[in-house]
All heavy atoms as TSV, in Angstrom:
chain	resi	resn	atom	element	x	y	z
A	1	PHE	N	N	35.609	76.811	49.783
A	1	PHE	CA	C	36.280	76.146	48.663
A	1	PHE	C	C	37.535	75.460	49.243
A	1	PHE	O	O	38.264	76.079	50.001
A	1	PHE	CB	C	36.611	77.200	47.606
A	1	PHE	CG	C	37.200	76.630	46.414
A	1	PHE	CD1	C	36.378	76.046	45.428
A	1	PHE	CD2	C	38.551	76.685	46.183
A	1	PHE	CE1	C	36.945	75.479	44.274
A	1	PHE	CE2	C	39.135	76.150	45.097
A	1	PHE	CZ	C	38.326	75.538	44.037
A	2	ARG	N	N	37.716	74.219	48.901
A	2	ARG	CA	C	38.864	73.437	49.390
A	2	ARG	C	C	39.585	72.811	48.249
A	2	ARG	O	O	38.921	72.256	47.405
A	2	ARG	CB	C	38.356	72.373	50.474
A	2	ARG	CG	C	39.418	71.593	51.066
A	2	ARG	CD	C	38.840	70.735	52.207
A	2	ARG	NE	N	39.912	70.041	52.828
A	2	ARG	CZ	C	40.065	68.724	52.825
A	2	ARG	NH1	N	39.114	67.975	52.242
A	2	ARG	NH2	N	41.087	68.231	53.452
A	3	MET	N	N	40.931	72.794	48.328
A	3	MET	CA	C	41.644	72.141	47.280
A	3	MET	C	C	43.013	71.603	47.875
A	3	MET	O	O	43.452	72.058	48.930
A	3	MET	CB	C	41.919	73.028	46.085
A	3	MET	CG	C	42.853	74.232	46.468
A	3	MET	SD	S	43.145	75.221	45.063
A	3	MET	CE	C	44.743	76.003	45.496
A	4	GLU	N	N	43.633	70.695	47.135
A	4	GLU	CA	C	44.895	70.182	47.492
A	4	GLU	C	C	45.924	70.354	46.405
A	4	GLU	O	O	45.587	70.006	45.203
A	4	GLU	CB	C	44.795	68.707	47.807
A	4	GLU	CG	C	46.065	68.102	48.330
A	4	GLU	CD	C	45.953	66.727	48.813
A	4	GLU	OE1	O	44.860	66.138	48.943
A	4	GLU	OE2	O	46.992	66.101	49.126
A	5	LEU	N	N	47.115	70.868	46.720
A	5	LEU	CA	C	48.166	71.126	45.726
A	5	LEU	C	C	49.189	70.042	45.965
A	5	LEU	O	O	49.693	69.898	47.105
A	5	LEU	CB	C	48.787	72.466	45.962
A	5	LEU	CG	C	48.001	73.671	45.497
A	5	LEU	CD1	C	48.787	74.974	45.851
A	5	LEU	CD2	C	47.759	73.609	43.989
A	6	PRO	N	N	49.564	69.297	44.950
A	6	PRO	CA	C	50.596	68.303	45.110
A	6	PRO	C	C	52.067	68.869	45.289
A	6	PRO	O	O	52.925	68.225	45.782
A	6	PRO	CB	C	50.535	67.502	43.769
A	6	PRO	CG	C	49.937	68.420	42.811
A	6	PRO	CD	C	49.014	69.329	43.557
A	7	GLU	N	N	52.208	70.118	44.816
A	7	GLU	CA	C	53.549	70.803	44.939
A	7	GLU	C	C	53.316	72.266	45.142
A	7	GLU	O	O	52.323	72.825	44.754
A	7	GLU	CB	C	54.417	70.499	43.769
A	7	GLU	CG	C	53.836	70.975	42.453
A	7	GLU	CD	C	54.667	70.585	41.271
A	7	GLU	OE1	O	55.824	70.174	41.380
A	7	GLU	OE2	O	54.123	70.638	40.169
A	8	SER	N	N	54.270	72.958	45.662
A	8	SER	CA	C	54.231	74.423	45.805
A	8	SER	C	C	54.195	75.050	44.439
A	8	SER	O	O	54.848	74.602	43.546
A	8	SER	CB	C	55.434	74.965	46.624
A	8	SER	OG	O	55.454	74.394	47.903
A	9	ALA	N	N	53.340	76.074	44.277
A	9	ALA	CA	C	53.214	76.748	42.988
A	9	ALA	C	C	52.461	78.050	43.107
A	9	ALA	O	O	51.625	78.245	43.984
A	9	ALA	CB	C	52.416	75.813	42.032
A	10	ALA	N	N	52.704	78.934	42.162
A	10	ALA	CA	C	51.905	80.119	41.976
A	10	ALA	C	C	50.469	79.645	41.631
A	10	ALA	O	O	50.356	78.879	40.680
A	10	ALA	CB	C	52.462	81.048	40.918
A	11	THR	N	N	49.466	80.168	42.338
A	11	THR	CA	C	48.113	79.603	42.140
A	11	THR	C	C	47.145	80.789	42.171
A	11	THR	O	O	47.248	81.679	42.978
A	11	THR	CB	C	47.750	78.625	43.265
A	11	THR	OG1	O	48.747	77.589	43.259
A	11	THR	CG2	C	46.379	78.052	43.023
A	12	ALA	N	N	46.186	80.709	41.302
A	12	ALA	CA	C	45.079	81.679	41.283
A	12	ALA	C	C	43.737	80.940	41.350
A	12	ALA	O	O	43.576	79.936	40.636
A	12	ALA	CB	C	45.123	82.556	40.006
A	13	VAL	N	N	42.861	81.394	42.210
A	13	VAL	CA	C	41.512	80.826	42.283
A	13	VAL	C	C	40.546	81.991	42.072
A	13	VAL	O	O	40.598	82.991	42.824
A	13	VAL	CB	C	41.188	80.235	43.698
A	13	VAL	CG1	C	39.812	79.638	43.736
A	13	VAL	CG2	C	42.248	79.103	43.917
A	14	THR	N	N	39.754	81.926	40.984
A	14	THR	CA	C	38.874	83.042	40.615
A	14	THR	C	C	37.468	82.560	40.446
A	14	THR	O	O	37.222	81.359	40.117
A	14	THR	CB	C	39.365	83.701	39.335
A	14	THR	OG1	O	39.620	82.738	38.323
A	14	THR	CG2	C	40.619	84.449	39.571
A	15	ILE	N	N	36.492	83.475	40.593
A	15	ILE	CA	C	35.073	83.170	40.376
A	15	ILE	C	C	34.520	84.066	39.337
A	15	ILE	O	O	34.788	85.343	39.390
A	15	ILE	CB	C	34.301	83.370	41.687
A	15	ILE	CG1	C	34.889	82.645	42.885
A	15	ILE	CG2	C	32.781	82.962	41.497
A	15	ILE	CD1	C	34.871	81.148	42.870
A	16	TYR	N	N	33.773	83.524	38.394
A	16	TYR	CA	C	33.104	84.285	37.298
A	16	TYR	C	C	31.653	84.058	37.310
A	16	TYR	O	O	31.167	83.000	37.729
A	16	TYR	CB	C	33.748	83.905	35.968
A	16	TYR	CG	C	35.235	84.110	35.845
A	16	TYR	CD1	C	36.101	83.180	36.195
A	16	TYR	CD2	C	35.681	85.285	35.317
A	16	TYR	CE1	C	37.483	83.319	36.105
A	16	TYR	CE2	C	37.079	85.519	35.211
A	16	TYR	CZ	C	37.968	84.514	35.596
A	16	TYR	OH	O	39.291	84.730	35.496
A	17	ASP	N	N	30.877	85.049	36.720
A	17	ASP	CA	C	29.468	84.810	36.561
A	17	ASP	C	C	29.362	84.054	35.180
A	17	ASP	O	O	30.336	83.821	34.543
A	17	ASP	CB	C	28.614	86.081	36.628
A	17	ASP	CG	C	28.965	87.071	35.567
A	17	ASP	OD1	O	29.619	86.785	34.564
A	17	ASP	OD2	O	28.538	88.250	35.748
A	18	VAL	N	N	28.111	83.706	34.866
A	18	VAL	CA	C	27.909	82.843	33.621
A	18	VAL	C	C	28.238	83.569	32.370
A	18	VAL	O	O	28.408	82.885	31.304
A	18	VAL	CB	C	26.482	82.255	33.595
A	18	VAL	CG1	C	26.290	81.193	34.626
A	18	VAL	CG2	C	25.422	83.281	33.625
A	19	ILE	N	N	28.302	84.888	32.361
A	19	ILE	CA	C	28.692	85.549	31.113
A	19	ILE	C	C	30.166	85.962	31.064
A	19	ILE	O	O	30.619	86.628	30.184
A	19	ILE	CB	C	27.746	86.818	30.820
A	19	ILE	CG1	C	27.858	87.824	31.944
A	19	ILE	CG2	C	26.364	86.372	30.661
A	19	ILE	CD1	C	27.156	89.111	31.576
A	20	GLY	N	N	30.917	85.423	32.043
A	20	GLY	CA	C	32.345	85.606	32.011
A	20	GLY	C	C	32.942	86.789	32.733
A	20	GLY	O	O	34.135	87.046	32.707
A	21	ARG	N	N	32.089	87.502	33.488
A	21	ARG	CA	C	32.616	88.669	34.259
A	21	ARG	C	C	33.262	88.137	35.525
A	21	ARG	O	O	32.692	87.328	36.245
A	21	ARG	CB	C	31.535	89.661	34.586
A	21	ARG	CG	C	30.979	90.377	33.433
A	21	ARG	CD	C	29.878	91.363	33.818
A	21	ARG	NE	N	28.771	90.587	34.415
A	21	ARG	CZ	C	27.568	90.994	34.580
A	21	ARG	NH1	N	27.248	92.236	34.285
A	21	ARG	NH2	N	26.630	90.263	35.150
A	22	LEU	N	N	34.392	88.708	35.840
A	22	LEU	CA	C	35.101	88.331	37.102
A	22	LEU	C	C	34.312	88.817	38.312
A	22	LEU	O	O	33.947	90.034	38.354
A	22	LEU	CB	C	36.510	88.948	37.109
A	22	LEU	CG	C	37.347	88.720	38.344
A	22	LEU	CD1	C	37.683	87.268	38.491
A	22	LEU	CD2	C	38.610	89.551	38.295
A	23	VAL	N	N	34.020	87.890	39.192
A	23	VAL	CA	C	33.246	88.242	40.371
A	23	VAL	C	C	34.184	88.359	41.626
A	23	VAL	O	O	34.076	89.342	42.384
A	23	VAL	CB	C	32.176	87.089	40.695
A	23	VAL	CG1	C	31.475	87.393	42.003
A	23	VAL	CG2	C	31.193	87.082	39.496
A	24	ARG	N	N	35.118	87.417	41.821
A	24	ARG	CA	C	36.018	87.452	42.935
A	24	ARG	C	C	37.346	86.829	42.579
A	24	ARG	O	O	37.384	85.910	41.832
A	24	ARG	CB	C	35.472	86.627	44.142
A	24	ARG	CG	C	34.188	87.128	44.763
A	24	ARG	CD	C	34.465	88.202	45.796
A	24	ARG	NE	N	33.267	88.493	46.566
A	24	ARG	CZ	C	32.194	89.100	46.076
A	24	ARG	NH1	N	32.151	89.489	44.930
A	24	ARG	NH2	N	31.183	89.357	46.891
A	25	VAL	N	N	38.395	87.352	43.184
A	25	VAL	CA	C	39.663	86.626	43.253
A	25	VAL	C	C	39.889	86.117	44.632
A	25	VAL	O	O	39.975	86.901	45.575
A	25	VAL	CB	C	40.855	87.540	42.813
A	25	VAL	CG1	C	42.155	86.804	42.916
A	25	VAL	CG2	C	40.621	88.117	41.387
A	26	LEU	N	N	39.831	84.728	44.837
A	26	LEU	CA	C	39.985	84.217	46.167
A	26	LEU	C	C	41.410	84.169	46.610
A	26	LEU	O	O	41.762	84.399	47.780
A	26	LEU	CB	C	39.332	82.818	46.242
A	26	LEU	CG	C	37.805	82.779	45.975
A	26	LEU	CD1	C	37.359	81.306	46.113
A	26	LEU	CD2	C	37.048	83.698	46.818
A	27	VAL	N	N	42.327	83.885	45.659
A	27	VAL	CA	C	43.746	83.838	45.952
A	27	VAL	C	C	44.513	84.033	44.613
A	27	VAL	O	O	44.027	83.645	43.560
A	27	VAL	CB	C	44.146	82.559	46.653
A	27	VAL	CG1	C	44.009	81.337	45.759
A	27	VAL	CG2	C	45.527	82.578	47.215
A	28	ASN	N	N	45.646	84.718	44.723
A	28	ASN	CA	C	46.547	84.858	43.536
A	28	ASN	C	C	47.948	85.031	44.095
A	28	ASN	O	O	48.464	86.135	44.281
A	28	ASN	CB	C	46.106	86.068	42.738
A	28	ASN	CG	C	46.910	86.112	41.456
A	28	ASN	OD1	O	47.565	85.204	41.030
A	28	ASN	ND2	N	46.874	87.261	40.822
A	29	GLU	N	N	48.535	83.888	44.564
A	29	GLU	CA	C	49.813	83.941	45.251
A	29	GLU	C	C	50.498	82.611	45.162
A	29	GLU	O	O	49.888	81.575	44.725
A	29	GLU	CB	C	49.646	84.407	46.666
A	29	GLU	CG	C	48.758	83.505	47.502
A	29	GLU	CD	C	48.509	84.102	48.867
A	29	GLU	OE1	O	47.896	85.137	48.961
A	29	GLU	OE2	O	48.870	83.411	49.834
A	30	ASN	N	N	51.714	82.566	45.639
A	30	ASN	CA	C	52.469	81.337	45.770
A	30	ASN	C	C	51.847	80.570	46.949
A	30	ASN	O	O	51.843	81.083	48.057
A	30	ASN	CB	C	53.980	81.495	45.932
A	30	ASN	CG	C	54.591	82.043	44.683
A	30	ASN	OD1	O	54.296	81.546	43.599
A	30	ASN	ND2	N	55.480	82.973	44.819
A	31	LEU	N	N	51.516	79.261	46.780
A	31	LEU	CA	C	50.991	78.397	47.844
A	31	LEU	C	C	51.919	77.196	47.983
A	31	LEU	O	O	52.426	76.661	47.054
A	31	LEU	CB	C	49.593	77.959	47.543
A	31	LEU	CG	C	48.550	79.013	47.380
A	31	LEU	CD1	C	47.145	78.422	47.021
A	31	LEU	CD2	C	48.396	79.838	48.682
A	32	VAL	N	N	52.080	76.782	49.178
A	32	VAL	CA	C	52.888	75.589	49.497
A	32	VAL	C	C	52.018	74.315	49.218
A	32	VAL	O	O	50.811	74.391	49.162
A	32	VAL	CB	C	53.384	75.543	50.940
A	32	VAL	CG1	C	54.388	76.719	51.165
A	32	VAL	CG2	C	52.260	75.549	51.916
A	33	ALA	N	N	52.655	73.161	49.006
A	33	ALA	CA	C	51.982	71.916	48.757
A	33	ALA	C	C	51.148	71.596	49.985
A	33	ALA	O	O	51.481	71.957	51.134
A	33	ALA	CB	C	52.978	70.845	48.471
A	34	GLY	N	N	49.938	71.010	49.726
A	34	GLY	CA	C	49.089	70.592	50.847
A	34	GLY	C	C	47.608	71.037	50.537
A	34	GLY	O	O	47.277	71.467	49.513
A	35	VAL	N	N	46.828	70.905	51.603
A	35	VAL	CA	C	45.429	71.245	51.552
A	35	VAL	C	C	45.199	72.721	51.893
A	35	VAL	O	O	45.789	73.196	52.891
A	35	VAL	CB	C	44.636	70.281	52.452
A	35	VAL	CG1	C	43.097	70.687	52.414
A	35	VAL	CG2	C	44.760	68.904	52.109
A	36	HIS	N	N	44.403	73.417	51.111
A	36	HIS	CA	C	44.089	74.774	51.331
A	36	HIS	C	C	42.564	75.026	51.311
A	36	HIS	O	O	41.890	74.363	50.508
A	36	HIS	CB	C	44.774	75.632	50.205
A	36	HIS	CG	C	46.227	75.552	50.230
A	36	HIS	ND1	N	47.048	76.423	51.024
A	36	HIS	CD2	C	47.057	74.769	49.573
A	36	HIS	CE1	C	48.277	76.117	50.778
A	36	HIS	NE2	N	48.364	75.103	49.902
A	37	SER	N	N	42.092	75.883	52.186
A	37	SER	CA	C	40.702	76.254	52.220
A	37	SER	C	C	40.521	77.770	51.991
A	37	SER	O	O	41.282	78.563	52.536
A	37	SER	CB	C	40.034	75.807	53.495
A	37	SER	OG	O	40.049	74.480	53.671
A	38	PHE	N	N	39.512	78.130	51.205
A	38	PHE	CA	C	39.232	79.534	50.966
A	38	PHE	C	C	37.791	79.804	51.162
A	38	PHE	O	O	36.909	78.969	50.840
A	38	PHE	CB	C	39.612	79.967	49.507
A	38	PHE	CG	C	41.005	79.508	49.135
A	38	PHE	CD1	C	41.258	78.398	48.415
A	38	PHE	CD2	C	42.095	80.333	49.506
A	38	PHE	CE1	C	42.523	77.993	48.101
A	38	PHE	CE2	C	43.376	79.944	49.227
A	38	PHE	CZ	C	43.629	78.840	48.463
A	39	ARG	N	N	37.478	80.931	51.725
A	39	ARG	CA	C	36.066	81.296	51.979
A	39	ARG	C	C	35.591	82.181	50.812
A	39	ARG	O	O	36.270	83.150	50.418
A	39	ARG	CB	C	35.963	82.091	53.276
A	39	ARG	CG	C	34.562	82.398	53.665
A	39	ARG	CD	C	34.568	83.025	55.073
A	39	ARG	NE	N	33.218	83.073	55.554
A	39	ARG	CZ	C	32.699	82.255	56.467
A	39	ARG	NH1	N	33.430	81.308	56.914
A	39	ARG	NH2	N	31.441	82.323	56.817
A	40	PHE	N	N	34.454	81.833	50.298
A	40	PHE	CA	C	33.799	82.614	49.205
A	40	PHE	C	C	32.564	83.287	49.783
A	40	PHE	O	O	31.557	82.632	49.981
A	40	PHE	CB	C	33.448	81.676	48.053
A	40	PHE	CG	C	32.650	82.325	46.961
A	40	PHE	CD1	C	32.982	83.547	46.476
A	40	PHE	CD2	C	31.603	81.627	46.374
A	40	PHE	CE1	C	32.278	84.119	45.463
A	40	PHE	CE2	C	30.909	82.199	45.314
A	40	PHE	CZ	C	31.173	83.459	44.912
A	41	ASP	N	N	32.674	84.581	50.016
A	41	ASP	CA	C	31.537	85.355	50.584
A	41	ASP	C	C	30.613	85.794	49.426
A	41	ASP	O	O	30.975	86.685	48.671
A	41	ASP	CB	C	32.072	86.551	51.312
A	41	ASP	CG	C	30.905	87.407	51.892
A	41	ASP	OD1	O	29.732	87.038	51.798
A	41	ASP	OD2	O	31.197	88.490	52.389
A	42	ALA	N	N	29.507	85.112	49.262
A	42	ALA	CA	C	28.539	85.385	48.215
A	42	ALA	C	C	27.339	86.145	48.705
A	42	ALA	O	O	26.246	86.172	48.014
A	42	ALA	CB	C	28.162	84.111	47.565
A	43	SER	N	N	27.426	86.781	49.852
A	43	SER	CA	C	26.288	87.422	50.476
A	43	SER	C	C	25.681	88.538	49.639
A	43	SER	O	O	24.486	88.821	49.793
A	43	SER	CB	C	26.651	87.919	51.879
A	43	SER	OG	O	27.670	88.937	51.810
A	44	ASN	N	N	26.432	89.200	48.805
A	44	ASN	CA	C	25.962	90.280	47.974
A	44	ASN	C	C	25.722	89.844	46.521
A	44	ASN	O	O	25.550	90.742	45.680
A	44	ASN	CB	C	26.833	91.516	48.103
A	44	ASN	CG	C	28.193	91.303	47.495
A	44	ASN	OD1	O	28.601	90.111	47.344
A	44	ASN	ND2	N	28.918	92.347	47.188
A	45	LEU	N	N	25.757	88.578	46.202
A	45	LEU	CA	C	25.527	88.106	44.879
A	45	LEU	C	C	24.128	87.581	44.682
A	45	LEU	O	O	23.625	86.940	45.640
A	45	LEU	CB	C	26.610	87.078	44.545
A	45	LEU	CG	C	28.023	87.523	44.519
A	45	LEU	CD1	C	28.960	86.286	44.292
A	45	LEU	CD2	C	28.228	88.555	43.432
A	46	PRO	N	N	23.559	87.693	43.532
A	46	PRO	CA	C	22.265	87.122	43.275
A	46	PRO	C	C	22.362	85.593	43.084
A	46	PRO	O	O	23.464	85.021	42.718
A	46	PRO	CB	C	21.781	87.805	41.993
A	46	PRO	CG	C	23.038	88.166	41.271
A	46	PRO	CD	C	24.025	88.488	42.381
A	47	SER	N	N	21.290	84.900	43.138
A	47	SER	CA	C	21.206	83.488	42.892
A	47	SER	C	C	21.636	83.296	41.371
A	47	SER	O	O	21.414	84.148	40.547
A	47	SER	CB	C	19.767	82.924	43.055
A	47	SER	OG	O	19.379	83.030	44.411
A	48	GLY	N	N	22.214	82.113	41.154
A	48	GLY	CA	C	22.603	81.852	39.807
A	48	GLY	C	C	23.743	80.854	39.752
A	48	GLY	O	O	24.157	80.335	40.755
A	49	ILE	N	N	24.257	80.612	38.556
A	49	ILE	CA	C	25.381	79.687	38.350
A	49	ILE	C	C	26.638	80.523	38.206
A	49	ILE	O	O	26.698	81.571	37.522
A	49	ILE	CB	C	25.137	78.838	37.066
A	49	ILE	CG1	C	23.895	77.995	37.243
A	49	ILE	CG2	C	26.335	78.009	36.710
A	49	ILE	CD1	C	23.438	77.294	36.012
A	50	TYR	N	N	27.617	80.064	38.921
A	50	TYR	CA	C	28.950	80.748	38.923
A	50	TYR	C	C	30.019	79.676	38.484
A	50	TYR	O	O	29.852	78.513	38.729
A	50	TYR	CB	C	29.279	81.372	40.235
A	50	TYR	CG	C	28.351	82.516	40.573
A	50	TYR	CD1	C	27.118	82.265	41.164
A	50	TYR	CD2	C	28.734	83.760	40.199
A	50	TYR	CE1	C	26.287	83.381	41.391
A	50	TYR	CE2	C	27.894	84.812	40.460
A	50	TYR	CZ	C	26.643	84.649	41.087
A	50	TYR	OH	O	25.825	85.688	41.289
A	51	VAL	N	N	31.081	80.184	37.887
A	51	VAL	CA	C	32.148	79.302	37.441
A	51	VAL	C	C	33.388	79.610	38.217
A	51	VAL	O	O	33.712	80.800	38.426
A	51	VAL	CB	C	32.497	79.630	35.894
A	51	VAL	CG1	C	33.660	78.790	35.437
A	51	VAL	CG2	C	31.247	79.327	35.060
A	52	TYR	N	N	34.002	78.560	38.775
A	52	TYR	CA	C	35.259	78.796	39.447
A	52	TYR	C	C	36.421	78.208	38.630
A	52	TYR	O	O	36.292	77.296	37.825
A	52	TYR	CB	C	35.304	78.081	40.852
A	52	TYR	CG	C	35.167	76.618	40.858
A	52	TYR	CD1	C	36.271	75.759	40.701
A	52	TYR	CD2	C	33.897	76.038	41.042
A	52	TYR	CE1	C	36.095	74.411	40.743
A	52	TYR	CE2	C	33.715	74.651	40.938
A	52	TYR	CZ	C	34.870	73.874	40.816
A	52	TYR	OH	O	34.689	72.484	40.768
A	53	GLN	N	N	37.629	78.802	38.745
A	53	GLN	CA	C	38.759	78.436	38.034
A	53	GLN	C	C	39.932	78.411	38.930
A	53	GLN	O	O	40.254	79.410	39.670
A	53	GLN	CB	C	39.012	79.369	36.826
A	53	GLN	CG	C	40.115	78.914	35.887
A	53	GLN	CD	C	40.301	79.843	34.721
A	53	GLN	OE1	O	40.244	81.038	34.878
A	53	GLN	NE2	N	40.449	79.248	33.580
A	54	VAL	N	N	40.672	77.344	38.910
A	54	VAL	CA	C	41.919	77.199	39.676
A	54	VAL	C	C	43.033	76.936	38.696
A	54	VAL	O	O	42.999	76.055	37.852
A	54	VAL	CB	C	41.801	75.937	40.633
A	54	VAL	CG1	C	43.144	75.850	41.409
A	54	VAL	CG2	C	40.664	76.098	41.593
A	55	VAL	N	N	44.033	77.891	38.735
A	55	VAL	CA	C	45.139	77.787	37.747
A	55	VAL	C	C	46.421	77.786	38.564
A	55	VAL	O	O	46.673	78.701	39.391
A	55	VAL	CB	C	45.094	78.932	36.755
A	55	VAL	CG1	C	46.293	78.845	35.828
A	55	VAL	CG2	C	43.774	79.035	35.959
A	56	SER	N	N	47.266	76.747	38.300
A	56	SER	CA	C	48.574	76.753	38.894
A	56	SER	C	C	49.620	76.474	37.747
A	56	SER	O	O	49.143	76.289	36.596
A	56	SER	CB	C	48.695	75.722	39.969
A	56	SER	OG	O	48.575	74.446	39.546
A	57	VAL	N	N	50.811	76.343	37.987
A	57	VAL	CA	C	51.834	76.178	37.013
A	57	VAL	C	C	51.535	74.943	36.137
A	57	VAL	O	O	51.665	75.033	34.873
A	57	VAL	CB	C	53.243	76.104	37.588
A	57	VAL	CG1	C	54.312	75.683	36.605
A	57	VAL	CG2	C	53.574	77.325	38.371
A	58	ARG	N	N	51.213	73.830	36.683
A	58	ARG	CA	C	50.990	72.592	35.924
A	58	ARG	C	C	49.543	72.152	35.731
A	58	ARG	O	O	49.267	71.194	34.981
A	58	ARG	CB	C	51.778	71.449	36.565
A	58	ARG	CG	C	53.223	71.699	36.512
A	58	ARG	CD	C	53.965	70.508	37.205
A	58	ARG	NE	N	55.327	70.921	37.427
A	58	ARG	CZ	C	56.290	70.122	37.155
A	58	ARG	NH1	N	56.066	68.923	36.685
A	58	ARG	NH2	N	57.521	70.475	37.473
A	59	ASN	N	N	48.618	72.802	36.388
A	59	ASN	CA	C	47.219	72.368	36.346
A	59	ASN	C	C	46.222	73.509	36.203
A	59	ASN	O	O	46.502	74.608	36.547
A	59	ASN	CB	C	46.917	71.642	37.686
A	59	ASN	CG	C	47.715	70.436	37.907
A	59	ASN	OD1	O	47.710	69.507	37.138
A	59	ASN	ND2	N	48.500	70.390	38.975
A	60	GLN	N	N	45.104	73.153	35.678
A	60	GLN	CA	C	43.993	74.067	35.519
A	60	GLN	C	C	42.732	73.218	35.781
A	60	GLN	O	O	42.526	72.219	35.160
A	60	GLN	CB	C	43.919	74.769	34.177
A	60	GLN	CG	C	42.811	75.721	34.066
A	60	GLN	CD	C	42.852	76.534	32.767
A	60	GLN	OE1	O	43.910	76.752	32.216
A	60	GLN	NE2	N	41.676	76.942	32.285
A	61	LEU	N	N	41.844	73.805	36.617
A	61	LEU	CA	C	40.624	73.159	36.965
A	61	LEU	C	C	39.495	74.242	36.817
A	61	LEU	O	O	39.569	75.303	37.336
A	61	LEU	CB	C	40.589	72.579	38.332
A	61	LEU	CG	C	39.338	72.055	38.947
A	61	LEU	CD1	C	38.866	70.811	38.229
A	61	LEU	CD2	C	39.442	71.795	40.430
A	62	THR	N	N	38.417	73.809	36.098
A	62	THR	CA	C	37.214	74.730	35.968
A	62	THR	C	C	35.981	73.902	36.327
A	62	THR	O	O	35.880	72.808	35.968
A	62	THR	CB	C	37.137	75.269	34.520
A	62	THR	OG1	O	38.360	75.929	34.225
A	62	THR	CG2	C	35.980	76.184	34.429
A	63	GLY	N	N	35.120	74.545	37.027
A	63	GLY	CA	C	33.878	73.892	37.469
A	63	GLY	C	C	32.754	74.956	37.663
A	63	GLY	O	O	33.034	76.115	37.627
A	64	THR	N	N	31.557	74.468	37.921
A	64	THR	CA	C	30.445	75.370	38.173
A	64	THR	C	C	29.878	75.140	39.526
A	64	THR	O	O	30.029	74.010	40.092
A	64	THR	CB	C	29.354	75.201	37.138
A	64	THR	OG1	O	28.840	73.840	37.144
A	64	THR	CG2	C	29.878	75.522	35.741
A	65	MET	N	N	29.238	76.111	40.074
A	65	MET	CA	C	28.471	75.995	41.350
A	65	MET	C	C	27.244	76.802	41.186
A	65	MET	O	O	27.129	77.807	40.507
A	65	MET	CB	C	29.354	76.474	42.491
A	65	MET	CG	C	29.826	77.944	42.409
A	65	MET	SD	S	30.906	78.265	43.812
A	65	MET	CE	C	31.935	79.463	43.032
A	66	ASN	N	N	26.185	76.327	41.930
A	66	ASN	CA	C	24.884	76.924	41.837
A	66	ASN	C	C	24.594	77.696	43.193
A	66	ASN	O	O	24.580	76.965	44.221
A	66	ASN	CB	C	23.792	75.893	41.578
A	66	ASN	CG	C	22.445	76.499	41.183
A	66	ASN	OD1	O	22.367	77.670	41.039
A	66	ASN	ND2	N	21.480	75.656	41.117
A	67	LEU	N	N	24.392	78.976	43.130
A	67	LEU	CA	C	24.095	79.726	44.347
A	67	LEU	C	C	22.605	79.935	44.412
A	67	LEU	O	O	22.029	80.400	43.507
A	67	LEU	CB	C	24.829	81.113	44.296
A	67	LEU	CG	C	24.569	82.067	45.410
A	67	LEU	CD1	C	25.026	81.484	46.753
A	67	LEU	CD2	C	25.202	83.393	45.168
A	68	VAL	N	N	22.003	79.407	45.487
A	68	VAL	CA	C	20.547	79.476	45.713
A	68	VAL	C	C	20.248	80.293	46.955
A	68	VAL	O	O	20.844	80.029	48.055
A	68	VAL	CB	C	19.990	78.084	45.867
A	68	VAL	CG1	C	18.444	78.179	46.078
A	68	VAL	CG2	C	20.312	77.270	44.562
A	69	ARG	N	N	19.388	81.251	46.839
A	69	ARG	CA	C	19.039	82.094	48.008
A	69	ARG	C	C	17.700	81.644	48.500
A	69	ARG	O	O	16.831	81.318	47.907
A	69	ARG	CB	C	18.955	83.544	47.565
A	69	ARG	CG	C	20.279	84.043	47.092
A	69	ARG	CD	C	20.745	85.124	48.013
A	69	ARG	NE	N	22.056	85.447	47.633
A	69	ARG	CZ	C	23.133	85.322	48.449
A	69	ARG	NH1	N	22.997	84.888	49.649
A	69	ARG	NH2	N	24.326	85.617	48.079
């Protein structure tokens, strides 16, 4: 997972399954402005659709990803 922050901010990146259960917290800390990469280890998860959410002080982004085994 890769993202760019325009300014330093407290940021959380989380992954949920399709029924809204929290699967992983990739980061939950203050990040400096710039490009950041996070590894999402899905080796023990079943195939399916997952929702990612990025929340910082001024922005929120939500999207889906499809995990295929």
